[in-house]
N, C-alpha and C positions, 0 to 999 in steps of 0.2 A: 095290460101287462103282458110280457112275453116270457115263455118258458121254453127251455131246450128239451126236446123229447128224443130219447135214444131208444132204438129198437134192437132187440136181441134175438138170436137164434132163429126159430121158425118164423117169428114175426118179421124180422129183417128180410128173410127170404121171400115171404109172402108179399111184402110191400116193395121189395127191390130197392130199399133204402135203409141206411143205418141211423139216420137222425133227421129231425125236422125242427123248425122253430115255429111255435104256435102263439098266436095272439089270443088272449082270453080276457074276459071282463074281470075287473077287480073283485076279489072275493070268490073266484071260481074254485071249485073243488076238483079232486081227481076224477070223480064221477062226471063232472061237466066236461073235463078234458076227454074222457073216454067217449062221451056222446059226440063231441066234435070230431074226434078221430074216426069214429064209425061212419060219420057222414062223409068225411073226406076220403076214407079208404074202406069202401064196402067189404073188401076182402077180410077185414077184421071181424065182421059180424059172426063168422063161423067159430071164432075162438074167444070172443070178447068175455064171455062168462068165466073163463078159466085163467084170465090174465092176472098177474100180480104187478104191483107198482111200487117203486122205490123213489122217494124224493130226497135228493141230496144224499144218496146212498143209505137211506133208512127206509125199511118197508113201512108202508102206510095203507090205510083203508080208503075206501071211496069218498068218505066224508072229510078227508084231510084238505084243509084250505091251502091253496098254492099262493106263492108270492112271486113278484117280479124277479126274474133271473134264476128261478129254481131249475134244477136239472131233474127230469122225470125219466126213469128207466121203465120201459114196458117189457115185462118178462113173461114168456109163455111157460106153461108147465113143462117140467123136464122129466123125461122117462129114459129107461135104459138101465144098464148095469146087470149084474148077475145076482 
């Protein structure tokens, strides 16, 4: 199955890309996707533990099962403000 992965904020800057299309085995989870992303983009390893994920605009945990055609947002922690 294929999923569209969108990278935001510092992750987008770190990877120098805003999105990617990833091929995964049927039944793959968000955790499986993260594992594959870390292999493909070692620069993610530094921030991987603090990333959040949204599938089709809904926040999910690592055990969430993905489906063909899902859109996965990779969201780093946000800081700042007063």
